[in-house]
Residue frames relative to the residue before (quaternion, step in Angstrom):
aa qw qx qy qz dx dy dz
M 1.0000 0.0000 0.0000 0.0000 0.00 0.00 0.00
E 0.5403 -0.6448 0.4344 0.3220 3.54 -0.98 0.80
E 0.6014 -0.6095 0.3971 0.3303 3.54 -1.05 0.87
K 0.6344 0.5495 -0.3572 0.4098 3.61 0.96 -0.76
Y 0.6361 0.5151 -0.3409 0.4624 3.61 1.06 -0.64
I 0.6339 0.5241 -0.3234 0.4679 3.57 1.03 -0.79
Q 0.6838 0.4830 -0.2867 0.4658 3.59 0.87 -0.95
N 0.6661 0.4935 -0.3101 0.4654 3.60 0.94 -0.82
A 0.6153 0.5337 -0.3466 0.4652 3.60 1.07 -0.66
K 0.6216 0.5304 -0.3382 0.4668 3.61 1.04 -0.73
V 0.6551 0.5030 -0.3109 0.4702 3.56 0.94 -0.88
L 0.6797 0.4888 -0.2994 0.4577 3.58 0.83 -0.95
K 0.6310 0.5190 -0.3311 0.4721 3.59 1.03 -0.73
A 0.6454 0.5148 -0.3193 0.4652 3.59 0.96 -0.85
L 0.7199 0.4459 -0.2457 0.4717 3.58 0.98 -0.82
S 0.5465 0.6484 -0.3921 0.3565 3.59 1.23 -0.25
D 0.6278 0.4947 -0.3390 0.4962 3.59 1.26 -0.20
P 0.4837 -0.7006 0.4332 0.2958 3.63 -0.65 1.04
K 0.6378 0.5282 -0.3381 0.4471 3.61 0.98 -0.74
R 0.6747 0.4755 -0.2988 0.4790 3.59 0.92 -0.87
L 0.6150 0.5347 -0.3456 0.4652 3.57 1.04 -0.68
R 0.6447 0.5032 -0.3148 0.4817 3.59 1.03 -0.76
I 0.6216 0.5305 -0.3425 0.4635 3.60 1.02 -0.75
V 0.6416 0.5079 -0.3234 0.4752 3.59 0.95 -0.85
D 0.6277 0.5274 -0.3320 0.4665 3.58 1.00 -0.80
M 0.6412 0.5157 -0.3186 0.4706 3.60 0.97 -0.83
L 0.6942 0.4825 -0.2756 0.4574 3.58 0.93 -0.90
S 0.5371 0.6206 -0.4118 0.3960 3.59 1.20 -0.32
C 0.6380 0.5120 -0.3212 0.4772 3.60 1.25 -0.35
G 0.7212 -0.3859 0.2426 0.5216 3.59 1.26 -0.19
E 0.7323 -0.4224 0.3158 0.4308 3.52 -1.37 0.11
L 0.0552 -0.7971 0.6013 0.0048 3.55 -1.06 0.86
C 0.4646 -0.6359 0.5458 0.2862 3.50 -1.22 0.66
A 0.6070 -0.5550 0.4209 0.3825 3.57 -1.13 0.62
C 0.6178 0.5637 -0.3479 0.4236 3.58 1.03 -0.75
K 0.6599 0.5006 -0.3056 0.4697 3.61 1.02 -0.76
I 0.6287 0.5135 -0.3346 0.4785 3.57 1.06 -0.72
L 0.6443 0.5373 -0.3169 0.4425 3.58 0.94 -0.90
E 0.6108 0.5789 -0.3466 0.4143 3.60 1.04 -0.74
K 0.7073 0.4830 -0.2543 0.4492 3.58 1.10 -0.68
F 0.7397 0.3537 -0.1964 0.5377 3.58 1.28 -0.21
H 0.3551 -0.6881 0.5805 0.2518 3.56 -1.23 0.40
I 0.4196 0.6768 -0.4790 0.3694 3.54 0.60 1.24
T 0.5272 -0.6158 0.4781 0.3380 3.53 -1.28 0.30
Q 0.6623 -0.4996 0.3803 0.4087 3.55 -1.30 0.31
P 0.6506 0.5018 -0.3490 0.4508 3.67 0.90 -0.70
T 0.6214 0.5282 -0.3443 0.4652 3.60 1.06 -0.67
L 0.6419 0.5018 -0.3190 0.4842 3.58 0.99 -0.84
S 0.6305 0.5410 -0.3353 0.4442 3.59 0.93 -0.84
H 0.6417 0.5153 -0.3246 0.4662 3.59 0.98 -0.82
D 0.6804 0.4876 -0.2979 0.4588 3.58 0.83 -0.97
M 0.6591 0.4966 -0.3149 0.4688 3.58 0.97 -0.79
R 0.6107 0.5422 -0.3510 0.4581 3.60 1.05 -0.69
V 0.6318 0.5181 -0.3310 0.4721 3.61 0.98 -0.80
L 0.6806 0.4859 -0.2897 0.4655 3.60 0.90 -0.91
I 0.6462 0.5024 -0.3168 0.4792 3.59 1.04 -0.76
D 0.6656 0.5092 -0.3030 0.4537 3.58 0.92 -0.90
S 0.6421 0.5116 -0.3220 0.4714 3.59 1.13 -0.58
G 0.5036 -0.6630 0.4097 0.3728 3.56 1.25 -0.39
L 0.5208 0.6783 -0.3950 0.3355 3.59 1.25 -0.18
V 0.7983 0.2459 -0.0831 0.5435 3.55 1.05 -0.82
K 0.2206 -0.7363 0.6259 0.1318 3.53 -1.20 0.71
A 0.2275 -0.7631 0.5921 0.1242 3.57 -1.17 0.67
R 0.0527 -0.7832 0.6195 0.0012 3.53 -1.08 0.84
P 0.2652 -0.7762 0.5474 0.1661 3.61 -0.50 1.13
E 0.0666 0.7583 -0.6470 0.0433 3.51 -1.13 0.75
G 0.8092 -0.0481 -0.0218 0.5851 3.55 -0.38 1.24
K 0.7876 -0.2821 0.2142 0.5042 3.55 -0.86 -0.95
W 0.6717 0.4875 -0.2893 0.4769 3.58 1.27 -0.06
I 0.2935 -0.7031 0.6136 0.2076 3.49 -1.37 0.32
Y 0.2141 -0.7618 0.6024 0.1046 3.53 -0.98 0.92
Y 0.1896 -0.7974 0.5697 0.0601 3.52 -0.93 1.00
S 0.0210 0.7740 -0.6325 0.0220 3.53 -1.18 0.69
L 0.5658 -0.5799 0.4562 0.3681 3.53 -1.27 0.39
N 0.3794 -0.6840 0.5779 0.2331 3.54 -1.17 0.70
E 0.2808 -0.8161 0.4841 0.1445 3.56 0.06 1.33
E 0.6242 0.5487 -0.3417 0.4388 3.59 0.99 -0.77
R 0.6853 0.4666 -0.2808 0.4836 3.59 0.91 -0.93
L 0.6237 0.5391 -0.3396 0.4527 3.59 1.02 -0.76
N 0.6600 0.5025 -0.3106 0.4641 3.59 0.91 -0.88
A 0.6428 0.5042 -0.3233 0.4776 3.60 0.99 -0.79
F 0.6377 0.5283 -0.3205 0.4599 3.59 1.01 -0.83
Y 0.6438 0.5172 -0.3191 0.4650 3.59 0.92 -0.92
Q 0.6742 0.5028 -0.2963 0.4527 3.56 0.87 -0.97
Q 0.6967 0.4739 -0.2796 0.4602 3.57 0.82 -0.98
L 0.6338 0.5136 -0.3367 0.4702 3.58 1.01 -0.72
G 0.6281 0.5338 -0.3268 0.4624 3.57 1.04 -0.77
E 0.6481 0.5170 -0.3103 0.4651 3.57 1.05 -0.79
I 0.6330 0.5361 -0.3273 0.4525 3.58 1.06 -0.73
F 0.7589 0.4068 -0.1991 0.4679 3.57 0.98 -0.87
T 0.7124 0.3842 -0.2713 0.5209 3.60 1.23 0.12
S 0.3668 -0.7027 0.5656 0.2276 3.52 -1.25 0.47
D 0.1402 0.7561 -0.6305 0.1049 3.55 -0.85 1.01
P 0.7391 -0.4376 0.2544 0.4443 3.63 -1.17 0.19
D 0.6950 0.4502 -0.2727 0.4898 3.62 1.18 -0.51
C 0.3688 0.7655 -0.4632 0.2520 3.59 1.29 0.07
I 0.6127 -0.5878 0.4020 0.3427 3.54 -1.10 0.76
C 0.6412 0.5504 -0.3314 0.4196 3.61 1.05 -0.66
Y 0.6887 0.4657 -0.2860 0.4765 3.61 1.22 -0.28
R 0.4764 0.6837 -0.4425 0.3312 3.59 1.23 -0.07
K 0.3234 -0.7475 0.5562 0.1653 3.52 -1.02 0.85
G 0.8577 0.1431 -0.1088 0.4817 3.55 -1.06 0.81
G 0.7736 0.3581 -0.2522 0.4579 3.53 -1.26 0.29
D 0.6758 -0.4809 0.3806 0.4090 3.47 -1.35 -0.11
I 0.4455 -0.6422 0.5503 0.2937 3.51 -1.22 0.54
């Protein structure tokens, strides 16, 4: 299977959780400290760490340690690639998978 499908599935899986989707929405306003994210949720620090690990593993979020805190931000490069690839999946053009000859789709 092509790598772009695997990577996009990771992103979609990460975004399928409402809490993680809200975190991404919060990060769209700029970099945030884990402490600020925790203030907006009724969750423990380990729960936040798990959700952030899923977002980081998907490539959507970057982490930057500073002192005892971690600051999170959106990975704009990965987001742009995701937008582009998702657009390609939902449109038909000459390079579309449905026009490929032979082999597996």
